[in-house]
Backbone bond lengths (Angstrom), bond angles and torsions (degrees), N, CA, C in turn:
res aa  C-N    CA-C-N  psi(-1)  N-CA   C-N-CA  omega(-1)  CA-C   N-CA-C  phi
1 X - - - 1.461 - - 1.528 108.44 -
2 X 1.308 116.14 135.09 1.457 120.97 175.53 1.522 109.35 -73.46
3 X 1.304 116.57 145.17 1.464 120.70 178.93 1.500 109.42 -76.86
4 X 1.316 116.16 131.40 1.459 122.28 -179.19 1.528 109.46 -135.59
5 X 1.319 115.73 146.75 1.460 120.27 172.01 1.520 107.12 -71.27
6 X 1.353 116.71 130.31 1.460 121.71 -178.76 1.516 111.60 -103.06
7 X 1.357 117.46 -45.74 1.448 120.95 179.47 1.519 109.99 -161.53
8 X 1.296 115.13 163.16 1.467 120.83 171.34 1.534 107.88 -144.21
9 X 1.314 115.92 151.07 1.463 121.55 179.29 1.523 108.80 -91.34
10 X 1.324 116.17 132.36 1.446 123.47 179.44 1.532 107.77 -113.84
11 X 1.331 117.83 112.81 1.468 119.11 178.24 1.541 109.70 -73.34
12 X 1.324 115.77 143.39 1.467 119.73 -177.60 1.533 109.43 -149.87
13 X 1.305 116.26 150.70 1.465 121.27 174.09 1.523 110.47 -65.43
14 X 1.333 116.66 -37.63 1.468 123.18 177.54 1.528 105.43 -139.24
15 X 1.322 116.27 97.20 1.462 122.49 -172.63 1.528 112.55 -58.86
16 X 1.308 117.59 -44.85 1.465 120.09 -178.78 1.524 110.81 -64.52
17 X 1.342 117.39 -44.06 1.465 120.68 179.88 1.529 111.16 -64.25
18 X 1.337 116.89 -42.94 1.461 120.52 -179.24 1.518 111.56 -65.78
19 X 1.328 117.37 -42.79 1.461 121.05 178.75 1.518 110.77 -65.94
20 X 1.310 116.54 -39.97 1.470 120.60 178.16 1.522 110.48 -66.03
21 X 1.325 116.87 -41.82 1.477 121.84 176.60 1.530 109.60 -54.31
22 X 1.330 116.75 -49.59 1.456 120.20 -177.28 1.530 111.37 -63.67
23 X 1.328 117.27 -45.68 1.484 119.32 -178.17 1.521 110.62 -64.65
24 X 1.315 117.65 -37.49 1.466 119.52 179.25 1.521 111.02 -67.47
25 X 1.325 118.24 -43.65 1.463 121.03 -178.53 1.522 110.50 -66.91
26 X 1.343 117.12 -44.27 1.466 120.23 -177.31 1.536 112.99 -81.65
27 X 1.311 117.93 -10.61 1.468 120.44 -179.31 1.519 112.69 75.13
28 X 1.335 116.68 36.02 1.459 123.04 -179.41 1.529 111.26 -99.83
29 X 1.312 115.90 169.81 1.464 121.11 173.83 1.525 109.13 -62.62
30 X 1.323 114.93 151.30 1.467 120.97 -179.74 1.530 110.36 -57.38
31 X 1.347 117.00 148.73 1.462 119.81 177.86 1.532 111.08 -63.12
32 X 1.333 113.94 154.33 1.466 120.76 -178.17 1.542 108.21 -118.57
33 X 1.305 115.10 138.84 1.460 120.96 177.82 1.522 109.61 -75.58
34 X 1.328 116.98 130.93 1.473 123.10 176.33 1.512 107.21 -143.27
35 X 1.324 116.90 102.16 1.456 120.70 -176.69 1.524 109.35 60.47
36 X 1.348 117.78 -129.22 1.466 120.45 -178.91 1.536 112.39 -84.79
37 X 1.324 118.20 6.98 1.472 121.89 -172.57 1.517 112.26 -111.42
38 X 1.315 114.21 156.77 1.457 123.88 164.66 1.518 105.71 -111.79
39 X 1.331 117.84 111.33 1.457 121.88 -171.66 1.522 111.44 -97.52
40 X 1.332 113.29 138.97 1.456 122.49 174.22 1.514 106.70 -115.27
41 X 1.318 117.05 120.22 1.457 121.34 -178.11 1.519 109.70 -98.40
42 X 1.341 114.94 129.19 1.459 122.42 178.15 1.529 109.56 -95.10
43 X 1.326 116.83 165.49 1.475 121.72 -175.26 1.520 113.17 -59.54
44 X 1.321 118.04 -28.22 1.465 120.70 -178.92 1.544 111.93 -88.78
45 X 1.333 118.23 9.39 1.443 122.61 176.83 1.516 114.96 88.89
46 X 1.317 118.65 -9.11 1.462 122.12 177.07 1.521 108.70 -70.20
47 X 1.335 116.35 140.61 1.458 119.20 174.71 1.521 110.28 -114.90
48 X 1.308 114.38 143.68 1.470 122.65 169.11 1.514 105.07 -101.11
49 X 1.316 116.12 116.30 1.463 121.26 -174.06 1.517 109.12 -103.21
50 X 1.310 116.40 99.41 1.459 123.13 -177.73 1.526 109.77 -76.58
51 X 1.337 115.26 131.96 1.457 122.04 -178.67 1.529 109.15 -132.19
52 X 1.338 115.66 134.74 1.465 120.01 177.12 1.517 109.98 -61.82
53 X 1.336 116.46 139.49 1.453 121.53 178.49 1.519 109.63 -146.34
54 X 1.335 115.44 135.21 1.457 121.02 174.60 1.518 111.53 -106.81
55 X 1.330 116.43 3.65 1.459 121.13 -179.63 1.518 110.48 -79.05
56 X 1.325 117.35 173.33 1.454 121.11 175.52 1.536 106.81 -55.61
57 X 1.309 115.90 130.80 1.462 121.35 -172.24 1.527 110.42 -88.47
58 X 1.328 117.24 111.81 1.471 118.13 173.70 1.524 107.75 -73.49
59 X 1.308 116.09 141.53 1.462 119.85 176.81 1.519 107.86 -87.75
60 X 1.307 114.51 119.40 1.460 120.88 -178.56 1.526 109.20 -112.07
61 X 1.327 114.73 166.27 1.467 120.81 -176.56 1.532 108.84 -125.87
62 X 1.329 115.54 131.18 1.456 121.52 178.01 1.522 108.16 -130.26
63 X 1.339 115.80 120.72 1.465 121.82 -177.85 1.523 108.91 -111.36
64 X 1.327 115.34 138.80 1.463 121.51 -177.32 1.533 108.75 -123.37
65 X 1.327 115.91 126.87 1.449 122.37 175.69 1.521 106.93 -85.85
66 X 1.338 115.71 123.56 1.469 121.31 -175.68 1.526 109.72 -131.17
67 X 1.311 116.34 161.47 1.451 121.04 175.32 1.535 109.80 -76.67
68 X 1.294 116.82 169.44 1.481 120.78 177.19 1.526 110.16 -60.81
69 X 1.332 117.58 -43.40 1.472 121.01 179.85 1.531 110.07 -64.67
70 X 1.330 118.31 -41.91 1.449 121.34 178.25 1.530 110.77 -64.66
71 X 1.342 116.56 -39.55 1.462 119.97 176.53 1.523 109.92 -57.07
72 X 1.334 117.60 -47.77 1.461 120.91 -179.75 1.523 111.84 -58.82
73 X 1.340 116.41 -43.79 1.482 120.11 -179.21 1.515 111.77 -67.14
74 X 1.329 117.23 -42.81 1.461 121.16 179.75 1.511 110.15 -66.03
75 X 1.328 116.44 -45.43 1.472 121.45 179.21 1.522 110.39 -58.95
76 X 1.336 117.19 -40.53 1.465 121.14 178.06 1.520 110.25 -61.82
77 X 1.334 118.76 -41.11 1.460 121.48 179.77 1.539 111.35 -68.85
78 X 1.334 116.86 -35.97 1.471 119.86 176.08 1.532 109.84 -63.62
79 X 1.326 116.70 -45.50 1.473 119.61 179.34 1.524 111.97 -68.59
80 X 1.339 116.68 -36.11 1.469 120.34 179.07 1.517 111.40 -61.57
81 X 1.321 117.68 -34.46 1.461 122.44 178.64 1.517 112.57 -87.43
82 X 1.320 117.00 1.35 1.473 122.84 -177.38 1.518 112.58 55.07
83 X 1.340 115.07 39.10 1.463 119.91 177.67 1.530 109.36 -79.85
84 X 1.330 115.44 145.20 1.451 119.07 173.93 1.520 108.96 -72.43
85 X 1.315 116.13 144.59 1.465 121.17 176.09 1.508 109.09 -145.14
86 X 1.337 113.88 160.75 1.472 120.16 -174.75 1.528 109.21 -140.41
87 X 1.317 115.48 158.11 1.469 121.97 176.51 1.522 111.34 -84.57
88 X 1.315 118.07 -8.15 1.465 120.66 -173.33 1.535 110.60 -143.87
89 X 1.334 116.75 158.08 1.466 119.24 -177.73 1.532 113.88 -72.63
90 X 1.308 117.97 -11.78 1.461 122.21 -179.91 1.527 112.61 -89.36
91 X 1.356 116.00 -0.74 1.458 122.27 -179.71 1.534 111.45 59.81
92 X 1.315 117.35 31.01 1.478 120.05 -179.21 1.527 112.77 -96.13
93 X 1.341 116.56 -7.50 1.477 120.32 179.31 1.528 108.80 -126.09
94 X 1.362 116.53 74.27 1.454 120.06 -176.74 1.536 112.67 -67.80
95 X 1.318 114.90 151.55 1.464 124.16 176.24 1.520 112.39 55.74
96 X 1.339 116.55 33.18 1.460 121.61 177.10 1.522 109.02 -132.20
97 X 1.327 115.54 158.15 1.436 120.94 169.29 1.528 107.93 -112.03
98 X 1.331 116.52 162.48 1.474 119.27 177.80 1.514 109.14 -103.80
99 X 1.302 115.68 165.20 1.477 123.40 179.24 1.515 109.90 -123.29
100 X 1.339 116.65 36.66 1.460 121.29 -177.16 1.527 110.59 -62.25
101 X 1.323 115.51 138.19 1.471 123.31 175.58 1.520 112.81 57.39
102 X 1.333 117.23 25.68 1.456 120.63 178.69 1.505 114.42 79.81
103 X 1.316 116.99 6.96 1.469 120.64 178.46 1.522 110.10 -112.89
104 X 1.309 115.23 -155.86 1.465 120.28 177.37 1.529 108.26 -131.73
105 X 1.324 115.92 149.99 1.449 121.07 177.47 1.513 112.03 -155.84
106 X 1.319 115.04 158.18 1.466 120.66 175.19 1.500 109.69 -159.60
107 X 1.325 115.54 162.10 1.475 124.64 -179.38 1.522 108.99 -121.89
108 X 1.299 116.20 147.90 1.467 122.50 168.98 1.532 107.44 -151.34
109 X 1.309 116.92 168.40 1.467 120.51 -177.73 1.519 110.96 -106.64
110 X 1.333 115.07 147.54 1.462 119.52 174.22 1.514 108.69 -88.63
111 X 1.331 118.77 177.21 1.476 121.11 -176.21 1.525 114.49 -59.95
112 X 1.350 118.83 -24.45 1.457 121.60 178.56 1.528 112.43 -93.12
113 X 1.329 117.49 0.74 1.459 121.19 178.36 1.515 114.88 96.00
114 X 1.342 118.14 -2.38 1.458 119.60 178.61 1.530 110.68 -63.73
115 X 1.320 116.28 146.15 1.474 121.74 179.09 1.511 108.15 -86.50
116 X 1.314 116.28 119.64 1.455 123.23 175.53 1.533 108.30 -105.93
117 X 1.313 116.12 146.00 1.461 120.61 -176.58 1.518 108.87 -142.33
118 X 1.336 116.19 141.03 1.466 121.48 168.17 1.514 107.48 -120.30
119 X 1.329 115.03 139.36 1.460 122.33 177.25 1.531 108.39 -137.19
120 X 1.320 116.02 148.27 1.462 120.12 178.69 1.528 111.63 -100.13
121 X 1.320 118.20 -11.67 1.459 122.94 176.68 1.519 107.55 -135.97
122 X 1.334 117.74 136.93 1.482 119.31 175.70 1.514 110.33 -62.89
123 X 1.320 116.59 145.06 1.460 120.25 177.56 1.533 110.35 -60.19
124 X 1.323 114.47 136.35 1.465 120.52 -179.84 1.524 113.04 87.74
125 X 1.333 118.38 1.06 1.477 120.70 -176.86 1.528 112.08 -90.09
126 X 1.336 118.92 -12.43 1.455 120.57 -177.53 1.509 111.73 -80.62
127 X 1.308 113.56 168.66 1.479 118.13 -179.97 1.509 111.83 -86.84
């Protein structure tokens, strides 16, 4: 069997709200309760398992590879909510998208401050 990522735990101030935020922005099915987690299932079967946390919040990064059409739909939802977004992970290029590897990408933050990213081409895939 090939090794595959199955799930990861995402700490959040409000797990249900953070999981719902992600599913709404990405256009995914609503999160499902599983034990202490609110799970978000991605197309490749990986789940992001959101868990409530009152500890110091580490800022984590989650990148999602999307099609051009999905990028347009997600970007429209980000703009519709008037969310801040950036072309880079350092937040130095506000209200811009990047064109890395001949595709498009952008970053925005979730309610707990995690860096979320959508890209239409994997890094290193361009000519």
